[in-house]
OpenMM code with the backbone's topology and positions (N, CA, C; nanometers):
from openmm import Vec3, app, unit

residues = "MET LEU ARG HIS GLU PHE ARG PRO GLY ARG LEU VAL ALA GLY ALA PHE PHE THR LEU ALA GLY VAL ILE TYR ALA GLY ASP ALA GLY GLY LEU TRP GLU THR PRO TRP PHE VAL VAL ILE PRO VAL VAL THR ALA GLY LEU CYS LEU ALA GLY ALA THR GLY LEU VAL ALA ARG SER ILE ARG ARG ARG ARG GLY PRO SER ARG ARG THR THR PRO ALA GLY THR GLY PRO ASN PRO ALA ALA".split()
positions = [
    Vec3(-0.7800, -14.0377, 1.3284),
    Vec3(-0.7673, -13.8984, 1.2947),
    Vec3(-0.8147, -13.8716, 1.1526),
    Vec3(-0.8547, -13.9775, 1.0816),
    Vec3(-0.9051, -13.9581, 0.9465),
    Vec3(-1.0383, -13.8847, 0.9510),
    Vec3(-1.0519, -13.7815, 0.8702),
    Vec3(-1.1758, -13.7063, 0.8659),
    Vec3(-1.2633, -13.7459, 0.7487),
    Vec3(-1.2060, -13.8149, 0.6536),
    Vec3(-1.2827, -13.8595, 0.5380),
    Vec3(-1.2221, -13.9883, 0.4864),
    Vec3(-1.2965, -14.0540, 0.4028),
    Vec3(-1.2518, -14.1792, 0.3451),
    Vec3(-1.1461, -14.1537, 0.2373),
    Vec3(-1.0412, -14.2323, 0.2372),
    Vec3(-0.9342, -14.2170, 0.1388),
    Vec3(-0.9827, -14.2662, 0.0035),
    Vec3(-0.9675, -14.1830, -0.0986),
    Vec3(-1.0090, -14.2164, -0.2347),
    Vec3(-0.8869, -14.2148, -0.3263),
    Vec3(-0.8234, -14.3304, -0.3498),
    Vec3(-0.7021, -14.3330, -0.4323),
    Vec3(-0.7261, -14.2935, -0.5778),
    Vec3(-0.8451, -14.3151, -0.6298),
    Vec3(-0.8746, -14.2754, -0.7681),
    Vec3(-0.8661, -14.1249, -0.7856),
    Vec3(-0.9143, -14.0521, -0.6879),
    Vec3(-0.9064, -13.9055, -0.6948),
    Vec3(-0.7620, -13.8582, -0.6824),
    Vec3(-0.6819, -13.9308, -0.6066),
    Vec3(-0.5396, -13.8965, -0.5956),
    Vec3(-0.4701, -13.9137, -0.7301),
    Vec3(-0.4983, -14.0228, -0.7984),
    Vec3(-0.4374, -14.0488, -0.9295),
    Vec3(-0.4827, -13.9435, -1.0307),
    Vec3(-0.6116, -13.9136, -1.0326),
    Vec3(-0.6624, -13.8124, -1.1256),
    Vec3(-0.5990, -13.6768, -1.0971),
    Vec3(-0.5873, -13.6406, -0.9714),
    Vec3(-0.5252, -13.5132, -0.9356),
    Vec3(-0.3795, -13.5060, -0.9770),
    Vec3(-0.3087, -13.6177, -0.9650),
    Vec3(-0.1681, -13.6197, -1.0053),
    Vec3(-0.1540, -13.5969, -1.1565),
    Vec3(-0.2409, -13.6586, -1.2350),
    Vec3(-0.2325, -13.6407, -1.3800),
    Vec3(-0.2761, -13.5012, -1.4224),
    Vec3(-0.3763, -13.4440, -1.3555),
    Vec3(-0.4156, -13.3067, -1.3877),
    Vec3(-0.3059, -13.2087, -1.3473),
    Vec3(-0.2367, -13.2378, -1.2385),
    Vec3(-0.1225, -13.1540, -1.1995),
    Vec3(-0.0116, -13.1644, -1.3034),
    Vec3(0.0128, -13.2847, -1.3540),
    Vec3(0.1123, -13.3029, -1.4600),
    Vec3(0.0743, -13.2233, -1.5843),
    Vec3(-0.0537, -13.2257, -1.6211),
    Vec3(-0.0984, -13.1473, -1.7368),
    Vec3(-0.0767, -12.9981, -1.7122),
    Vec3(-0.1016, -12.9522, -1.5914),
    Vec3(-0.0776, -12.8121, -1.5580),
    Vec3(0.0699, -12.7762, -1.5647),
    Vec3(0.1552, -12.8662, -1.5197),
    Vec3(0.3001, -12.8418, -1.5258),
    Vec3(0.3466, -12.8365, -1.6709),
    Vec3(0.2900, -12.9220, -1.7541),
    Vec3(0.3275, -12.9209, -1.8967),
    Vec3(0.2919, -12.7860, -1.9590),
    Vec3(0.1705, -12.7384, -1.9339),
    Vec3(0.1302, -12.6092, -1.9905),
    Vec3(0.2052, -12.4929, -1.9255),
    Vec3(0.2347, -12.5024, -1.7967),
    Vec3(0.3092, -12.3949, -1.7306),
    Vec3(0.4512, -12.3855, -1.7854),
    Vec3(0.5127, -12.4998, -1.8123),
    Vec3(0.6460, -12.4973, -1.8721),
    Vec3(0.6448, -12.4377, -2.0104),
    Vec3(0.5388, -12.4637, -2.0846),
    Vec3(0.5253, -12.4048, -2.2177),
    Vec3(0.5023, -12.2544, -2.2072),
    Vec3(0.4179, -12.2133, -2.1136),
    Vec3(0.3893, -12.0703, -2.0980),
    Vec3(0.5115, -11.9944, -2.0464),
    Vec3(0.5916, -12.0602, -1.9643),
    Vec3(0.7108, -11.9957, -1.9106),
    Vec3(0.8281, -11.9947, -2.0063),
    Vec3(0.8163, -12.0625, -2.1187),
    Vec3(0.9227, -12.0632, -2.2173),
    Vec3(1.0318, -12.1648, -2.1905),
    Vec3(1.0073, -12.2592, -2.0987),
    Vec3(1.1086, -12.3614, -2.0714),
    Vec3(1.1168, -12.4645, -2.1836),
    Vec3(1.0039, -12.4957, -2.2447),
    Vec3(0.9975, -12.5859, -2.3586),
    Vec3(0.8761, -12.5510, -2.4422),
    Vec3(0.8669, -12.6098, -2.5588),
    Vec3(0.7531, -12.5852, -2.6470),
    Vec3(0.6677, -12.7115, -2.6524),
    Vec3(0.5411, -12.6964, -2.6195),
    Vec3(0.4489, -12.8094, -2.6144),
    Vec3(0.3365, -12.7885, -2.7145),
    Vec3(0.3167, -12.8834, -2.8062),
    Vec3(0.1993, -12.8733, -2.8938),
    Vec3(0.0707, -12.8863, -2.8115),
    Vec3(-0.0367, -12.8271, -2.8589),
    Vec3(-0.1614, -12.8240, -2.7812),
    Vec3(-0.2202, -12.9615, -2.7571),
    Vec3(-0.1944, -13.0570, -2.8457),
    Vec3(-0.2578, -13.1877, -2.8359),
    Vec3(-0.1854, -13.2859, -2.7441),
    Vec3(-0.0723, -13.2469, -2.6887),
    Vec3(0.0058, -13.3379, -2.6043),
    Vec3(-0.0665, -13.3699, -2.4734),
    Vec3(-0.1425, -13.2763, -2.4222),
    Vec3(-0.2052, -13.2952, -2.2922),
    Vec3(-0.3257, -13.3892, -2.3008),
    Vec3(-0.3849, -13.4042, -2.4192),
    Vec3(-0.5029, -13.4899, -2.4329),
    Vec3(-0.4733, -13.6347, -2.3920),
    Vec3(-0.3656, -13.6980, -2.4395),
    Vec3(-0.3377, -13.8346, -2.3931),
    Vec3(-0.3017, -13.8415, -2.2446),
    Vec3(-0.2386, -13.7382, -2.1928),
    Vec3(-0.2028, -13.7377, -2.0503),
    Vec3(-0.3292, -13.7377, -1.9649),
    Vec3(-0.4235, -13.6510, -1.9981),
    Vec3(-0.5477, -13.6428, -1.9216),
    Vec3(-0.6314, -13.7686, -1.9407),
    Vec3(-0.6386, -13.8194, -2.0635),
    Vec3(-0.7157, -13.9411, -2.0894),
    Vec3(-0.6584, -14.0606, -2.0144),
    Vec3(-0.5281, -14.0777, -2.0195),
    Vec3(-0.4653, -14.1873, -1.9462),
    Vec3(-0.4863, -14.1713, -1.7955),
    Vec3(-0.4773, -14.0490, -1.7468),
    Vec3(-0.4987, -14.0246, -1.6044),
    Vec3(-0.6396, -14.0591, -1.5610),
    Vec3(-0.7388, -14.0222, -1.6426),
    Vec3(-0.8769, -14.0537, -1.6078),
    Vec3(-0.9028, -14.2046, -1.6136),
    Vec3(-0.8434, -14.2725, -1.7113),
    Vec3(-0.8591, -14.4184, -1.7199),
    Vec3(-0.7941, -14.4880, -1.6002),
    Vec3(-0.6746, -14.4462, -1.5653),
    Vec3(-0.6083, -14.5057, -1.4486),
    Vec3(-0.6810, -14.4723, -1.3189),
    Vec3(-0.7356, -14.3522, -1.3092),
    Vec3(-0.8117, -14.3152, -1.1899),
    Vec3(-0.9380, -14.4001, -1.1783),
    Vec3(-1.0048, -14.4240, -1.2900),
    Vec3(-1.1226, -14.5098, -1.2872),
    Vec3(-1.0889, -14.6522, -1.2467),
    Vec3(-0.9811, -14.7059, -1.3022),
    Vec3(-0.9397, -14.8416, -1.2668),
    Vec3(-0.9001, -14.8491, -1.1193),
    Vec3(-0.8292, -14.7483, -1.0718),
    Vec3(-0.7891, -14.7450, -0.9312),
    Vec3(-0.9110, -14.7359, -0.8406),
    Vec3(-1.0081, -14.6547, -0.8802),
    Vec3(-1.1301, -14.6434, -0.8015),
    Vec3(-1.2081, -14.7738, -0.7957),
    Vec3(-1.2153, -14.8447, -0.9083),
    Vec3(-1.2848, -14.9734, -0.9094),
    Vec3(-1.2148, -15.0764, -0.8209),
    Vec3(-1.0827, -15.0799, -0.8270),
    Vec3(-1.0078, -15.1737, -0.7432),
    Vec3(-1.0262, -15.1398, -0.5958),
    Vec3(-1.0176, -15.0122, -0.5631),
    Vec3(-1.0344, -14.9715, -0.4232),
    Vec3(-1.1749, -15.0021, -0.3737),
    Vec3(-1.2751, -14.9823, -0.4594),
    Vec3(-1.4127, -15.0105, -0.4183),
    Vec3(-1.4344, -15.1595, -0.3976),
    Vec3(-1.3762, -15.2416, -0.4848),
    Vec3(-1.3930, -15.3857, -0.4682),
    Vec3(-1.3227, -15.4352, -0.3421),
    Vec3(-1.2089, -15.3772, -0.3104),
    Vec3(-1.1386, -15.4155, -0.1871),
    Vec3(-1.2207, -15.3724, -0.0661),
    Vec3(-1.2746, -15.2515, -0.0709),
    Vec3(-1.3547, -15.2013, 0.0399),
    Vec3(-1.4814, -15.2842, 0.0578),
    Vec3(-1.5430, -15.3255, -0.0520),
    Vec3(-1.6663, -15.4035, -0.0450),
    Vec3(-1.6401, -15.5415, 0.0136),
    Vec3(-1.5244, -15.6006, -0.0190),
    Vec3(-1.4896, -15.7326, 0.0324),
    Vec3(-1.4624, -15.7310, 0.1828),
    Vec3(-1.4041, -15.6218, 0.2305),
    Vec3(-1.3713, -15.6137, 0.3730),
    Vec3(-1.4939, -15.5921, 0.4592),
    Vec3(-1.6017, -15.5428, 0.4038),
    Vec3(-1.7231, -15.5190, 0.4808),
    Vec3(-1.7290, -15.3756, 0.5290),
    Vec3(-1.8310, -15.3446, 0.6080),
    Vec3(-1.8463, -15.2073, 0.6561),
    Vec3(-1.7363, -15.1688, 0.7547),
    Vec3(-1.7084, -15.0421, 0.7577),
    Vec3(-1.6042, -14.9924, 0.8470),
    Vec3(-1.6510, -15.0005, 0.9916),
    Vec3(-1.5592, -15.0250, 1.0811),
    Vec3(-1.5932, -15.0305, 1.2232),
    Vec3(-1.6140, -14.8923, 1.2817),
    Vec3(-1.5646, -14.7895, 1.2126),
    Vec3(-1.5752, -14.6532, 1.2643),
    Vec3(-1.7138, -14.5943, 1.2467),
    Vec3(-1.7899, -14.6452, 1.1525),
    Vec3(-1.9231, -14.5901, 1.1298),
    Vec3(-2.0229, -14.6560, 1.2233),
    Vec3(-2.1231, -14.5798, 1.2647),
    Vec3(-2.2278, -14.6328, 1.3509),
    Vec3(-2.3608, -14.6178, 1.2800),
    Vec3(-2.4538, -14.7084, 1.3022),
    Vec3(-2.5866, -14.6941, 1.2409),
    Vec3(-2.6548, -14.5663, 1.2887),
    Vec3(-2.7484, -14.5176, 1.2118),
    Vec3(-2.8172, -14.3923, 1.2440),
    Vec3(-2.8918, -14.4049, 1.3769),
    Vec3(-2.8744, -14.3059, 1.4610),
    Vec3(-2.9452, -14.3015, 1.5875),
    Vec3(-2.8770, -14.3739, 1.7012),
    Vec3(-2.7602, -14.4353, 1.6786),
    Vec3(-2.6942, -14.5064, 1.7865),
    Vec3(-2.5664, -14.4396, 1.8302),
    Vec3(-2.5415, -14.3180, 1.7820),
    Vec3(-2.4196, -14.2450, 1.8177),
    Vec3(-2.4282, -14.1894, 1.9584),
    Vec3(-2.3295, -14.1106, 1.9986),
    Vec3(-2.3265, -14.0574, 2.1351),
    Vec3(-2.4393, -13.9606, 2.1624),
    Vec3(-2.4887, -13.8882, 2.0609),
    Vec3(-2.5938, -13.7899, 2.0816),
    Vec3(-2.6908, -13.7987, 1.9637),
    Vec3(-2.7834, -13.8958, 1.9617),
    Vec3(-2.8709, -13.9121, 1.8465),
    Vec3(-2.9725, -13.8007, 1.8289),
    Vec3(-2.9996, -13.7225, 1.9333),
    Vec3(-3.0989, -13.6151, 1.9230),
    Vec3(-3.0455, -13.4921, 1.8515),
    Vec3(-2.9138, -13.4771, 1.8402),
    Vec3(-2.8556, -13.3565, 1.7811),
    Vec3(-2.8513, -13.3595, 1.6349),
] * unit.nanometer
topology = app.Topology()
chain = topology.addChain("A")
for resn in residues:
    res = topology.addResidue(resn, chain)
    for name in ("N", "CA", "C"):
        topology.addAtom(name, app.Element.getBySymbol(name[0]), res)
């Protein structure tokens, strides 16, 4: 039922960008006061962890070989379409 390949690096990056948004939303809503520079390390760390996660996932995927779900071009159920 998977429609696309799972990309854990994008999940990690999205989680950190969501955290940065929550930090700024809390500041805008008056729940706490956040200096402007606090989000820079959060985003930087998130991008670094996302890159590392992506590299690990790619190396694992490369070691396992090609997916069984993919078919070579022209050998699918309807190659003329």
